[in-house]
DRENTORKOL-3810 file (N, C-alpha, C; in nm, 4 decimals):
REM DRENTORKOL-3810
@n.u->-4.9212; n.v->0.0651; n.w->7.6495; ca.u->-4.8186; ca.v->0.1452; ca.w->7.6303; c.u->-4.7892; c.v->0.2222; c.w->7.7680
@n.u->-4.6540; n.v->0.1907; n.w->7.8112; ca.u->-4.6111; ca.v->0.2463; ca.w->7.9516; c.u->-4.5607; c.v->0.3989; c.w->7.9090
@n.u->-4.5710; n.v->0.4664; n.w->8.0170; ca.u->-4.5251; ca.v->0.6200; ca.w->8.0404; c.u->-4.4336; c.v->0.6572; c.w->8.1330
@n.u->-4.3381; n.v->0.7118; n.w->8.1002; ca.u->-4.2263; ca.v->0.7633; ca.w->8.2011; c.u->-4.2816; c.v->0.7737; c.w->8.3459
@n.u->-4.1935; n.v->0.7458; n.w->8.4335; ca.u->-4.2366; ca.v->0.7796; ca.w->8.5625; c.u->-4.2290; c.v->0.9193; c.w->8.5945
@n.u->-4.2582; n.v->0.9662; n.w->8.7083; ca.u->-4.2291; ca.v->1.0903; ca.w->8.7887; c.u->-4.0990; c.v->1.1119; c.w->8.7498
@n.u->-4.0352; n.v->1.2150; n.w->8.6884; ca.u->-3.8794; ca.v->1.2378; ca.w->8.7342; c.u->-3.8034; c.v->1.2037; c.w->8.6344
@n.u->-3.8532; n.v->1.0860; n.w->8.5630; ca.u->-3.7497; ca.v->1.0260; ca.w->8.4590; c.u->-3.8075; c.v->1.0817; c.w->8.3137
@n.u->-3.6882; n.v->1.0778; n.w->8.2377; ca.u->-3.6995; ca.v->1.1742; ca.w->8.1079; c.u->-3.6653; c.v->1.0445; c.w->8.0087
@n.u->-3.6992; n.v->1.0415; n.w->7.8715; ca.u->-3.6857; ca.v->0.9620; ca.w->7.7750; c.u->-3.5649; c.v->1.0262; c.w->7.6933
@n.u->-3.4815; n.v->0.9173; n.w->7.6550; ca.u->-3.3681; ca.v->0.9749; ca.w->7.6238; c.u->-3.3595; c.v->1.0599; c.w->7.5168
@n.u->-3.4520; n.v->1.0312; n.w->7.4167; ca.u->-3.4654; ca.v->1.1677; ca.w->7.3059; c.u->-3.5076; c.v->1.2958; c.w->7.3569
@n.u->-3.5876; n.v->1.3136; n.w->7.4506; ca.u->-3.5733; ca.v->1.4558; ca.w->7.5246; c.u->-3.4418; c.v->1.5186; c.w->7.5453
@n.u->-3.3724; n.v->1.4401; n.w->7.6207; ca.u->-3.2621; ca.v->1.4699; ca.w->7.6777; c.u->-3.1418; c.v->1.5079; c.w->7.5714
@n.u->-3.1374; n.v->1.4338; n.w->7.4403; ca.u->-3.0576; ca.v->1.4300; ca.w->7.3293; c.u->-3.0836; c.v->1.5753; c.w->7.2473
@n.u->-3.2243; n.v->1.5912; n.w->7.2626; ca.u->-3.2793; ca.v->1.7083; ca.w->7.1879; c.u->-3.2490; c.v->1.8441; c.w->7.2583
@n.u->-3.2603; n.v->1.8127; n.w->7.4168; ca.u->-3.2129; ca.v->1.9263; ca.w->7.4672; c.u->-3.0690; c.v->1.9605; c.w->7.4618
@n.u->-2.9644; n.v->1.8637; n.w->7.4383; ca.u->-2.8372; ca.v->1.9110; ca.w->7.4095; c.u->-2.7970; c.v->1.9600; c.w->7.2647
@n.u->-2.8772; n.v->1.8732; n.w->7.1781; ca.u->-2.8571; ca.v->1.9202; ca.w->7.0521; c.u->-2.8985; c.v->2.0555; c.w->6.9746
@n.u->-3.0378; n.v->2.0870; n.w->7.0288; ca.u->-3.0938; ca.v->2.1990; ca.w->6.9875; c.u->-3.0436; c.v->2.3424; c.w->6.9825
@n.u->-2.9650; n.v->2.3607; n.w->7.1293; ca.u->-2.9135; ca.v->2.4864; ca.w->7.1361; c.u->-2.7857; c.v->2.4940; c.w->7.0097
@n.u->-2.7300; n.v->2.3770; n.w->7.0150; ca.u->-2.5956; ca.v->2.3745; ca.w->6.8913; c.u->-2.6384; c.v->2.4124; c.w->6.7858
@n.u->-2.7574; n.v->2.3409; n.w->6.7333; ca.u->-2.7999; ca.v->2.3577; ca.w->6.5943; c.u->-2.8681; c.v->2.5197; c.w->6.5902
@n.u->-2.9336; n.v->2.5390; n.w->6.7121; ca.u->-3.0026; ca.v->2.7058; ca.w->6.6746; c.u->-2.8828; c.v->2.7929; c.w->6.6723
@n.u->-2.7621; n.v->2.7695; n.w->6.7169; ca.u->-2.6595; ca.v->2.8642; ca.w->6.7335; c.u->-2.5852; c.v->2.8737; c.w->6.5824
@n.u->-2.5623; n.v->2.7420; n.w->6.5530; ca.u->-2.4807; ca.v->2.7316; ca.w->6.4254; c.u->-2.5576; c.v->2.7558; c.w->6.2734
@n.u->-2.6934; n.v->2.6515; n.w->6.2810; ca.u->-2.7553; ca.v->2.6674; ca.w->6.1615; c.u->-2.9017; c.v->2.7114; c.w->6.1817
@n.u->-2.9343; n.v->2.7971; n.w->6.2610; ca.u->-3.0897; ca.v->2.8498; ca.w->6.3040; c.u->-3.1685; c.v->2.7418; c.w->6.2805
@n.u->-3.1724; n.v->2.6097; n.w->6.2946; ca.u->-3.2637; ca.v->2.5321; ca.w->6.3088; c.u->-3.2752; c.v->2.4260; c.w->6.4171
@n.u->-3.3802; n.v->2.3506; n.w->6.4641; ca.u->-3.3777; ca.v->2.2566; ca.w->6.5644; c.u->-3.4228; c.v->2.1239; c.w->6.5342
@n.u->-3.4132; n.v->2.0232; n.w->6.6308; ca.u->-3.4215; ca.v->1.9043; ca.w->6.5964; c.u->-3.5859; c.v->1.8594; c.w->6.5255
@n.u->-3.6595; n.v->1.9432; n.w->6.5918; ca.u->-3.8081; ca.v->1.9100; ca.w->6.5236; c.u->-3.8231; c.v->1.9476; c.w->6.3819
@n.u->-3.7408; n.v->2.0310; n.w->6.3013; ca.u->-3.7757; ca.v->2.0477; ca.w->6.1784; c.u->-3.6672; c.v->1.9382; c.w->6.1137
@n.u->-3.6005; n.v->1.9231; n.w->6.1638; ca.u->-3.5250; ca.v->1.7919; ca.w->6.1031; c.u->-3.5943; c.v->1.6593; c.w->6.1062
@n.u->-3.6773; n.v->1.6322; n.w->6.2245; ca.u->-3.7294; ca.v->1.5336; ca.w->6.2207; c.u->-3.8642; c.v->1.5032; c.w->6.1391
@n.u->-3.9417; n.v->1.6216; n.w->6.1284; ca.u->-4.0368; ca.v->1.6321; ca.w->6.0636; c.u->-4.0125; c.v->1.6709; c.w->5.9126
@n.u->-3.8907; n.v->1.6917; n.w->5.8677; ca.u->-3.8734; ca.v->1.7495; ca.w->5.6954; c.u->-3.9224; c.v->1.6361; c.w->5.6105
@n.u->-3.9545; n.v->1.4909; n.w->5.6163; ca.u->-4.0208; ca.v->1.3996; ca.w->5.5338; c.u->-4.1708; c.v->1.4566; c.w->5.5229
@n.u->-4.2169; n.v->1.5370; n.w->5.6368; ca.u->-4.3491; ca.v->1.5561; ca.w->5.6362; c.u->-4.3877; c.v->1.6654; c.w->5.5704
@n.u->-4.2901; n.v->1.7931; n.w->5.5739; ca.u->-4.3135; ca.v->1.9233; ca.w->5.5369; c.u->-4.2524; c.v->1.9141; c.w->5.3841
@n.u->-4.1398; n.v->1.8433; n.w->5.3224; ca.u->-4.1233; ca.v->1.8425; ca.w->5.2016; c.u->-4.2064; c.v->1.7310; c.w->5.1111
@n.u->-4.2515; n.v->1.6744; n.w->5.1853; ca.u->-4.3945; ca.v->1.5635; ca.w->5.1054; c.u->-4.3004; c.v->1.4592; c.w->5.0286
@n.u->-4.3690; n.v->1.3712; n.w->4.9851; ca.u->-4.3289; ca.v->1.2482; ca.w->4.9168; c.u->-4.2219; c.v->1.2815; c.w->4.8243
@n.u->-4.2495; n.v->1.3830; n.w->4.7000; ca.u->-4.1591; ca.v->1.4240; ca.w->4.6103; c.u->-4.0375; c.v->1.4717; c.w->4.6500
@n.u->-4.0121; n.v->1.5398; n.w->4.7415; ca.u->-3.9050; ca.v->1.6031; ca.w->4.7905; c.u->-3.8157; c.v->1.5218; c.w->4.9014
@n.u->-3.8761; n.v->1.4340; n.w->4.9872; ca.u->-3.8251; ca.v->1.4052; ca.w->5.0942; c.u->-3.6939; c.v->1.3337; c.w->5.0948
@n.u->-3.6898; n.v->1.2389; n.w->4.9816; ca.u->-3.5825; ca.v->1.1760; ca.w->4.9581; c.u->-3.4614; c.v->1.2320; c.w->4.9147
@n.u->-3.4740; n.v->1.3350; n.w->4.8547; ca.u->-3.3707; ca.v->1.4116; ca.w->4.7683; c.u->-3.3171; c.v->1.5415; c.w->4.8382
@n.u->-3.3901; n.v->1.5868; n.w->4.9469; ca.u->-3.3525; ca.v->1.7459; ca.w->5.0037; c.u->-3.3015; c.v->1.7010; c.w->5.1510
@n.u->-3.2737; n.v->1.7874; n.w->5.2017; ca.u->-3.2458; ca.v->1.8150; ca.w->5.3648; c.u->-3.2096; c.v->1.9873; c.w->5.4196
@n.u->-3.2588; n.v->2.0001; n.w->5.4838; ca.u->-3.2659; ca.v->2.1470; ca.w->5.5460; c.u->-3.1084; c.v->2.1920; c.w->5.6015
@n.u->-3.0606; n.v->2.2668; n.w->5.5533; ca.u->-2.9000; ca.v->2.2843; ca.w->5.6034; c.u->-2.9057; c.v->2.4061; c.w->5.7230
@n.u->-2.9761; n.v->2.5314; n.w->5.7021; ca.u->-2.9513; ca.v->2.6228; ca.w->5.8020; c.u->-3.0486; c.v->2.7078; c.w->5.7465
@n.u->-3.1050; n.v->2.8038; n.w->5.8690; ca.u->-3.1807; ca.v->2.9236; ca.w->5.8430; c.u->-3.0836; c.v->3.0309; c.w->5.8850
@n.u->-3.0960; n.v->3.1246; n.w->5.7539; ca.u->-3.0192; ca.v->3.2740; ca.w->5.8042; c.u->-3.0992; c.v->3.3572; c.w->5.8465
@n.u->-3.0933; n.v->3.4116; n.w->5.9726; ca.u->-3.2143; ca.v->3.5010; ca.w->5.9950; c.u->-3.1564; c.v->3.6677; c.w->5.9844
@n.u->-3.2351; n.v->3.7377; n.w->5.9646; ca.u->-3.1824; ca.v->3.8568; ca.w->5.9165; c.u->-3.1349; c.v->3.9288; c.w->6.0704
@n.u->-3.0346; n.v->4.0296; n.w->6.0100; ca.u->-2.9557; ca.v->4.0985; ca.w->6.1458; c.u->-2.9853; c.v->4.2420; c.w->6.1363
@n.u->-2.9739; n.v->4.3217; n.w->6.2568; ca.u->-2.9650; ca.v->4.4462; ca.w->6.2393; c.u->-3.1140; c.v->4.5010; c.w->6.2099
@n.u->-3.2403; n.v->4.4839; n.w->6.2584; ca.u->-3.3701; ca.v->4.5615; ca.w->6.2479; c.u->-3.3514; c.v->4.6816; c.w->6.3122
@n.u->-3.3692; n.v->4.7808; n.w->6.2175; ca.u->-3.3878; ca.v->4.9101; ca.w->6.2708; c.u->-3.5310; c.v->4.9298; c.w->6.3729
@n.u->-3.6147; n.v->4.8959; n.w->6.3024; ca.u->-3.7457; ca.v->4.9016; ca.w->6.3698; c.u->-3.7959; c.v->4.8032; c.w->6.4729
@n.u->-3.6957; n.v->4.7064; n.w->6.4962; ca.u->-3.6973; ca.v->4.6246; ca.w->6.6178; c.u->-3.8165; c.v->4.5043; c.w->6.6255
@n.u->-3.8775; n.v->4.5052; n.w->6.4953; ca.u->-3.9467; ca.v->4.3912; ca.w->6.4421; c.u->-3.8933; c.v->4.2840; c.w->6.3956
@n.u->-3.9699; n.v->4.1641; n.w->6.3697; ca.u->-3.9057; ca.v->4.0326; ca.w->6.3215; c.u->-3.9033; c.v->4.0468; c.w->6.1867
@n.u->-3.8007; n.v->3.9890; n.w->6.0989; ca.u->-3.7889; ca.v->3.9500; ca.w->5.9568; c.u->-3.7547; c.v->3.8344; c.w->5.9482
@n.u->-3.8342; n.v->3.7600; n.w->5.8394; ca.u->-3.8083; ca.v->3.6222; ca.w->5.8178; c.u->-3.6971; c.v->3.5736; c.w->5.7761
@n.u->-3.6293; n.v->3.4691; n.w->5.7606; ca.u->-3.5044; ca.v->3.4385; ca.w->5.7341; c.u->-3.5030; c.v->3.3764; c.w->5.6265
@n.u->-3.3784; n.v->3.3232; n.w->5.5810; ca.u->-3.3442; ca.v->3.2555; ca.w->5.4450; c.u->-3.3208; c.v->3.0742; c.w->5.4596
@n.u->-3.4051; n.v->3.0047; n.w->5.4346; ca.u->-3.3742; ca.v->2.8611; ca.w->5.4249; c.u->-3.2994; c.v->2.7902; c.w->5.3515
@n.u->-3.1712; n.v->2.7207; n.w->5.3912; ca.u->-3.0949; ca.v->2.6745; ca.w->5.2764; c.u->-3.1209; c.v->2.5507; c.w->5.2760
@n.u->-3.1571; n.v->2.4627; n.w->5.1359; ca.u->-3.1838; ca.v->2.3224; ca.w->5.1562; c.u->-3.0890; c.v->2.2685; c.w->5.0492
@n.u->-3.0274; n.v->2.1479; n.w->5.0962; ca.u->-2.9281; ca.v->2.0844; ca.w->4.9904; c.u->-3.0250; c.v->1.9970; c.w->4.9147
@n.u->-2.9945; n.v->1.9615; n.w->4.7962; ca.u->-3.0869; ca.v->1.9157; ca.w->4.7020; c.u->-3.0026; c.v->1.8421; c.w->4.5974
@n.u->-3.0374; n.v->1.7041; n.w->4.5485; ca.u->-2.9472; ca.v->1.6163; ca.w->4.4729; c.u->-2.9758; c.v->1.6437; c.w->4.3230
@n.u->-2.8647; n.v->1.6673; n.w->4.2494; ca.u->-2.8810; ca.v->1.6877; ca.w->4.0870; c.u->-2.9866; c.v->1.7462; c.w->4.0431
@n.u->-3.0732; n.v->1.6917; n.w->3.9457; ca.u->-3.1391; ca.v->1.7652; ca.w->3.8396; c.u->-3.2791; c.v->1.8032; c.w->3.9371
@n.u->-3.3090; n.v->1.7187; n.w->4.0403; ca.u->-3.4183; ca.v->1.7672; ca.w->4.1347; c.u->-3.4299; c.v->1.9002; c.w->4.1732
@n.u->-3.3342; n.v->1.9679; n.w->4.1835; ca.u->-3.3373; ca.v->2.0974; ca.w->4.2320; c.u->-3.4186; c.v->2.1997; c.w->4.1510
@n.u->-3.4234; n.v->2.1637; n.w->3.9856; ca.u->-3.5071; ca.v->2.2555; ca.w->3.9251; c.u->-3.6253; c.v->2.2398; c.w->3.9569
@n.u->-3.7091; n.v->2.1049; n.w->4.0010; ca.u->-3.8407; ca.v->2.1156; ca.w->4.0298; c.u->-3.8405; c.v->2.1363; c.w->4.1618
@n.u->-3.7611; n.v->2.1139; n.w->4.2651; ca.u->-3.7625; ca.v->2.2174; ca.w->4.3885; c.u->-3.7798; c.v->2.3689; c.w->4.3506
@n.u->-3.7192; n.v->2.4176; n.w->4.2773; ca.u->-3.7194; ca.v->2.5636; ca.w->4.2547; c.u->-3.8567; c.v->2.6135; c.w->4.2041
@n.u->-3.9061; n.v->2.5305; n.w->4.1200; ca.u->-4.0739; ca.v->2.5704; ca.w->4.0863; c.u->-4.1580; c.v->2.5286; c.w->4.1962
@n.u->-4.1395; n.v->2.4619; n.w->4.3215; ca.u->-4.2269; ca.v->2.4387; ca.w->4.4159; c.u->-4.1683; c.v->2.4878; c.w->4.5354
@n.u->-4.1143; n.v->2.5862; n.w->4.5539; ca.u->-4.0774; ca.v->2.6560; ca.w->4.6833; c.u->-4.1716; c.v->2.7544; c.w->4.7124
@n.u->-4.2636; n.v->2.7967; n.w->4.6562; ca.u->-4.3524; ca.v->2.8582; ca.w->4.7026; c.u->-4.4205; c.v->2.7916; c.w->4.7931
@n.u->-4.4523; n.v->2.6867; n.w->4.7764; ca.u->-4.5541; ca.v->2.5715; ca.w->4.8475; c.u->-4.4547; c.v->2.5096; c.w->4.9753
@n.u->-4.3119; n.v->2.5205; n.w->4.9458; ca.u->-4.2619; ca.v->2.4624; ca.w->5.0313; c.u->-4.2270; c.v->2.5633; c.w->5.1287
@n.u->-4.2195; n.v->2.7002; n.w->5.1280; ca.u->-4.2298; ca.v->2.8184; ca.w->5.1963; c.u->-4.3374; c.v->2.7994; c.w->5.3174
@n.u->-4.4793; n.v->2.8139; n.w->5.2329; ca.u->-4.5665; ca.v->2.7668; ca.w->5.3133; c.u->-4.5991; c.v->2.6641; c.w->5.4185
@n.u->-4.5117; n.v->2.5361; n.w->5.3632; ca.u->-4.5258; ca.v->2.4343; ca.w->5.4741; c.u->-4.4328; c.v->2.4613; c.w->5.5568
@n.u->-4.3266; n.v->2.5116; n.w->5.5522; ca.u->-4.2336; ca.v->2.5381; ca.w->5.6578; c.u->-4.2855; c.v->2.6632; c.w->5.7278
@n.u->-4.3318; n.v->2.7571; n.w->5.7004; ca.u->-4.4064; ca.v->2.8403; ca.w->5.7569; c.u->-4.4827; c.v->2.8001; c.w->5.8803
@n.u->-4.5969; n.v->2.6957; n.w->5.7997; ca.u->-4.7162; ca.v->2.6391; ca.w->5.8917; c.u->-4.6706; c.v->2.5513; c.w->5.9800
@n.u->-4.5435; n.v->2.4758; n.w->5.9608; ca.u->-4.4909; ca.v->2.3834; ca.w->6.0575; c.u->-4.4489; c.v->2.4974; c.w->6.2102
@n.u->-4.3526; n.v->2.5744; n.w->6.1910; ca.u->-4.3293; ca.v->2.7023; ca.w->6.2858; c.u->-4.4421; c.v->2.7739; c.w->6.3425
@n.u->-4.5508; n.v->2.8016; n.w->6.2604; ca.u->-4.6517; ca.v->2.8537; ca.w->6.3070; c.u->-4.6646; c.v->3.0076; c.w->6.2814
@n.u->-4.5840; n.v->3.0288; n.w->6.2156; ca.u->-4.5466; ca.v->3.2173; ca.w->6.2003; c.u->-4.4767; c.v->3.2170; c.w->6.0980
@n.u->-4.4545; n.v->3.3262; n.w->6.0333; ca.u->-4.3658; ca.v->3.3506; ca.w->5.8768; c.u->-4.2632; c.v->3.3659; c.w->5.9156
@n.u->-4.1625; n.v->3.2351; n.w->5.9006; ca.u->-4.0205; ca.v->3.2174; ca.w->5.9585; c.u->-3.9479; c.v->3.2312; c.w->5.8271
@n.u->-3.9820; n.v->3.1835; n.w->5.7392; ca.u->-3.8988; ca.v->3.1898; ca.w->5.6013; c.u->-3.9873; c.v->3.2584; c.w->5.4989
@n.u->-3.8960; n.v->3.3637; n.w->5.4538; ca.u->-3.9317; ca.v->3.4075; ca.w->5.3293; c.u->-3.8935; c.v->3.3914; c.w->5.1942
@n.u->-3.7820; n.v->3.3010; n.w->5.1807; ca.u->-3.6936; ca.v->3.2830; ca.w->5.0839; c.u->-3.6109; c.v->3.1150; c.w->5.0957
@n.u->-3.6127; n.v->3.0613; n.w->4.9939; ca.u->-3.5289; ca.v->2.9364; ca.w->4.9984; c.u->-3.4305; c.v->2.9436; c.w->4.9146
@n.u->-3.2889; n.v->2.9168; n.w->4.9764; ca.u->-3.1776; ca.v->2.9157; ca.w->4.8879; c.u->-3.1316; c.v->2.7445; c.w->4.8662
@n.u->-3.1235; n.v->2.6939; n.w->4.7343; ca.u->-3.0900; ca.v->2.5583; ca.w->4.6899; c.u->-2.9617; c.v->2.5408; c.w->4.6709
@n.u->-2.8856; n.v->2.4650; n.w->4.7253; ca.u->-2.7506; ca.v->2.4351; ca.w->4.7191; c.u->-2.7719; c.v->2.2469; c.w->4.6563
@n.u->-2.6744; n.v->2.2608; n.w->4.5420; ca.u->-2.6922; ca.v->2.1256; ca.w->4.5020; c.u->-2.5540; c.v->2.0420; c.w->4.5340
@n.u->-2.6032; n.v->1.9350; n.w->4.6011; ca.u->-2.5062; ca.v->1.8330; ca.w->4.6699; c.u->-2.5847; c.v->1.7281; c.w->4.7176
@n.u->-2.4695; n.v->1.6232; n.w->4.7295; ca.u->-2.5486; ca.v->1.4780; ca.w->4.7644; c.u->-2.5915; c.v->1.4999; c.w->4.9170
@n.u->-2.7050; n.v->1.4386; n.w->4.9374; ca.u->-2.7938; ca.v->1.4748; ca.w->5.0487; c.u->-2.7663; c.v->1.3302; c.w->5.1415
@n.u->-2.7386; n.v->1.2195; n.w->5.0699; ca.u->-2.7488; ca.v->1.1178; ca.w->5.1904; c.u->-2.5879; c.v->1.0593; c.w->5.0799
@n.u->-2.5225; n.v->0.9915; n.w->5.2257; ca.u->-2.4189; ca.v->0.9311; ca.w->5.1849; c.u->-2.4007; c.v->0.7877; c.w->5.1543
@n.u->-2.3459; n.v->0.7286; n.w->5.0507; ca.u->-2.3953; ca.v->0.6176; ca.w->5.0247; c.u->-2.3384; c.v->0.5124; c.w->5.1325
@n.u->-2.3869; n.v->0.4084; n.w->5.1438; ca.u->-2.3644; ca.v->0.2996; ca.w->5.2598; c.u->-2.2354; c.v->0.2223; c.w->5.1654
@n.u->-2.1449; n.v->0.2134; n.w->5.2574; ca.u->-2.0378; ca.v->0.1247; ca.w->5.2385; c.u->-2.0451; c.v->-0.0322; c.w->5.2447
@n.u->-2.0177; n.v->-0.1170; n.w->5.1605; ca.u->-2.0544; ca.v->-0.2537; ca.w->5.1427; c.u->-1.9116; c.v->-0.3013; c.w->5.2235
@n.u->-1.9138; n.v->-0.3744; n.w->5.2938; ca.u->-1.8326; ca.v->-0.4496; ca.w->5.3763; c.u->-1.7614; c.v->-0.5619; c.w->5.2798
@n.u->-1.6186; n.v->-0.5636; n.w->5.2451; ca.u->-1.5646; ca.v->-0.6408; ca.w->5.2229; c.u->-1.5364; c.v->-0.7829; c.w->5.2207
@n.u->-1.5367; n.v->-0.9074; n.w->5.1224; ca.u->-1.5441; ca.v->-1.0179; ca.w->5.1596; c.u->-1.4008; c.v->-1.0342; c.w->5.2139
@n.u->-1.3841; n.v->-1.0915; n.w->5.3253; ca.u->-1.2664; ca.v->-1.1433; ca.w->5.3838; c.u->-1.1593; c.v->-1.2411; c.w->5.2672
@n.u->-1.0498; n.v->-1.2418; n.w->5.2965; ca.u->-0.9845; ca.v->-1.3480; ca.w->5.1920; c.u->-1.0094; c.v->-1.4980; c.w->5.2475
@n.u->-1.0071; n.v->-1.5785; n.w->5.1623; ca.u->-1.0267; ca.v->-1.7250; ca.w->5.2118; c.u->-0.9196; c.v->-1.7618; c.w->5.3000
@n.u->-0.9492; n.v->-1.8628; n.w->5.4004; ca.u->-0.8681; ca.v->-1.8948; ca.w->5.4751; c.u->-0.7847; c.v->-2.0340; c.w->5.4243
@n.u->-0.6486; n.v->-2.0133; n.w->5.4742; ca.u->-0.5339; ca.v->-2.1212; ca.w->5.4173; c.u->-0.4707; c.v->-2.1915; c.w->5.5458
@n.u->-0.4324; n.v->-2.3098; n.w->5.5225; ca.u->-0.3456; ca.v->-2.4250; ca.w->5.6029; c.u->-0.4316; c.v->-2.4340; c.w->5.7302
@n.u->-0.3855; n.v->-2.4236; n.w->5.8428; ca.u->-0.4463; ca.v->-2.4789; ca.w->5.9265; c.u->-0.5783; c.v->-2.4276; c.w->5.9896
@n.u->-0.5867; n.v->-2.3010; n.w->5.9714; ca.u->-0.7196; ca.v->-2.2123; ca.w->5.9987; c.u->-0.8293; c.v->-2.2751; c.w->5.9127
@n.u->-0.7888; n.v->-2.2779; n.w->5.7729; ca.u->-0.9103; ca.v->-2.3620; ca.w->5.6801; c.u->-0.9364; c.v->-2.4784; c.w->5.7460
@n.u->-0.8500; n.v->-2.5766; n.w->5.7778; ca.u->-0.8805; ca.v->-2.6997; ca.w->5.8504; c.u->-0.9661; c.v->-2.7137; c.w->5.9507
@n.u->-0.9184; n.v->-2.5824; n.w->6.0575; ca.u->-0.9846; ca.v->-2.5916; ca.w->6.1944; c.u->-1.1566; c.v->-2.5739; c.w->6.1530
@n.u->-1.1396; n.v->-2.4673; n.w->6.0538; ca.u->-1.2855; ca.v->-2.4267; ca.w->6.0448; c.u->-1.3754; c.v->-2.5291; c.w->5.9752
@n.u->-1.3180; n.v->-2.6490; n.w->5.8896; ca.u->-1.3986; ca.v->-2.7361; ca.w->5.8378; c.u->-1.4475; c.v->-2.8286; c.w->5.9336
@n.u->-1.3254; n.v->-2.8631; n.w->6.0522; ca.u->-1.3609; ca.v->-2.9567; ca.w->6.1480; c.u->-1.4916; c.v->-2.8946; c.w->6.2528
@n.u->-1.4686; n.v->-2.7637; n.w->6.2415; ca.u->-1.6081; ca.v->-2.7118; ca.w->6.3371; c.u->-1.7441; c.v->-2.7372; c.w->6.2525
@n.u->-1.7632; n.v->-2.7013; n.w->6.1301; ca.u->-1.8687; ca.v->-2.6873; ca.w->6.0436; c.u->-1.8935; c.v->-2.8726; c.w->6.0093
@n.u->-1.8242; n.v->-2.9643; n.w->6.0783; ca.u->-1.8753; ca.v->-3.0944; ca.w->6.0131; c.u->-1.9966; c.v->-3.1218; c.w->6.0726
@n.u->-2.0695; n.v->-3.0883; n.w->6.1751; ca.u->-2.1940; ca.v->-3.1642; ca.w->6.2193; c.u->-2.3150; c.v->-3.0693; c.w->6.1245
@n.u->-2.2854; n.v->-2.9525; n.w->6.0519; ca.u->-2.4090; ca.v->-2.8972; ca.w->5.9984; c.u->-2.4335; c.v->-2.9027; c.w->5.8599
@n.u->-2.5555; n.v->-2.9513; n.w->5.8484; ca.u->-2.6308; ca.v->-3.0492; ca.w->5.7323; c.u->-2.7146; c.v->-2.9342; c.w->5.6447
@n.u->-2.7295; n.v->-2.8035; n.w->5.6849; ca.u->-2.8203; ca.v->-2.7218; ca.w->5.5940; c.u->-2.7113; c.v->-2.6490; c.w->5.5271
@n.u->-2.7342; n.v->-2.6473; n.w->5.4009; ca.u->-2.6704; ca.v->-2.5702; ca.w->5.2693; c.u->-2.6355; c.v->-2.4341; c.w->5.3274
@n.u->-2.7347; n.v->-2.3482; n.w->5.3514; ca.u->-2.7718; ca.v->-2.2089; ca.w->5.3658; c.u->-2.7012; c.v->-2.1810; c.w->5.5148
@n.u->-2.7091; n.v->-2.2667; n.w->5.6259; ca.u->-2.6619; ca.v->-2.2369; ca.w->5.7442; c.u->-2.4890; c.v->-2.2545; c.w->5.7452
@n.u->-2.4676; n.v->-2.3508; n.w->5.6665; ca.u->-2.3089; ca.v->-2.3858; ca.w->5.6437; c.u->-2.2624; c.v->-2.3032; c.w->5.5794
@n.u->-2.2958; n.v->-2.2125; n.w->5.5075; ca.u->-2.2522; ca.v->-2.1255; ca.w->5.4261; c.u->-2.2258; c.v->-1.9924; c.w->5.4985
@n.u->-2.3358; n.v->-1.9682; n.w->5.5926; ca.u->-2.3410; ca.v->-1.8593; ca.w->5.6706; c.u->-2.2180; c.v->-1.8751; c.w->5.7932
@n.u->-2.1886; n.v->-2.0175; n.w->5.8326; ca.u->-2.1093; ca.v->-2.0470; ca.w->5.9627; c.u->-1.9559; c.v->-2.0106; c.w->5.8632
@n.u->-1.9552; n.v->-2.0575; n.w->5.7550; ca.u->-1.8401; ca.v->-2.0456; ca.w->5.6706; c.u->-1.7783; c.v->-1.8926; c.w->5.6847
@n.u->-1.8802; n.v->-1.8112; n.w->5.6303; ca.u->-1.8370; ca.v->-1.6781; ca.w->5.6262; c.u->-1.8231; c.v->-1.6154; c.w->5.7658
@n.u->-1.8971; n.v->-1.6689; n.w->5.8572; ca.u->-1.8846; ca.v->-1.6000; ca.w->5.9894; c.u->-1.7194; c.v->-1.6506; c.w->6.0280
@n.u->-1.6908; n.v->-1.7640; n.w->6.0401; ca.u->-1.5562; ca.v->-1.8305; ca.w->6.0469; c.u->-1.4352; c.v->-1.7839; c.w->6.0007
@n.u->-1.4795; n.v->-1.7289; n.w->5.8354; ca.u->-1.3505; ca.v->-1.6818; ca.w->5.7896; c.u->-1.3224; c.v->-1.5372; c.w->5.8289
@n.u->-1.4269; n.v->-1.4876; n.w->5.8483; ca.u->-1.3982; ca.v->-1.3396; ca.w->5.9330; c.u->-1.3413; c.v->-1.3669; c.w->6.0424
@n.u->-1.3916; n.v->-1.4295; n.w->6.1068; ca.u->-1.3293; ca.v->-1.4279; ca.w->6.2675; c.u->-1.1827; c.v->-1.4825; c.w->6.2524
@n.u->-1.1547; n.v->-1.6319; n.w->6.2153; ca.u->-1.0412; ca.v->-1.6877; ca.w->6.1968; c.u->-0.9249; c.v->-1.5992; c.w->6.1424
@n.u->-0.9740; n.v->-1.5528; n.w->6.0267; ca.u->-0.8834; ca.v->-1.4562; ca.w->5.9568; c.u->-0.8385; c.v->-1.3289; c.w->6.0019
@n.u->-0.9095; n.v->-1.2601; n.w->6.1044; ca.u->-0.8658; ca.v->-1.1582; ca.w->6.1900; c.u->-0.7610; c.v->-1.1961; c.w->6.3011
@n.u->-0.7788; n.v->-1.3213; n.w->6.3652; ca.u->-0.6861; ca.v->-1.3606; ca.w->6.4245; c.u->-0.5502; c.v->-1.3601; c.w->6.3798
@n.u->-0.5147; n.v->-1.4047; n.w->6.2443; ca.u->-0.3791; ca.v->-1.4117; ca.w->6.1864; c.u->-0.3498; c.v->-1.2557; c.w->6.1585
@n.u->-0.3826; n.v->-1.1602; n.w->6.1575; ca.u->-0.3463; ca.v->-1.0397; ca.w->6.1512; c.u->-0.2621; c.v->-1.0173; c.w->6.2724
END
């Protein structure tokens, strides 16, 4: 394992240095919380939840610290199970921070992960482009390789015609 040389920084450190102040100002959270969320939420809730923000209390009269409210996005019916486990989740979040940072959890039902869009298959080639592709694939013997090259060629040659 190699370590960074003196004076060099890893890209993750630089990115966190840029992103953390923005997250702290807008959402009251940091990249460490987002990066460790799977461990904090546990296997039961890691795939269906995401921390949104922490609303810190304002205007303390006595000058002391008051814990905030953590807003968590949760998918569908799993929010009910999260409601029942929120006491344990508050303890995990507070142990992550090392102090009583959160005293309440607010659950918002909404999609957590965006579905991955599948690329559409290009329309089949016609005319001279189809003949050119067949000539290019003439020496390929393997069926799987031939199909892969045909898909690639169709996508590449089809874009030229636009």
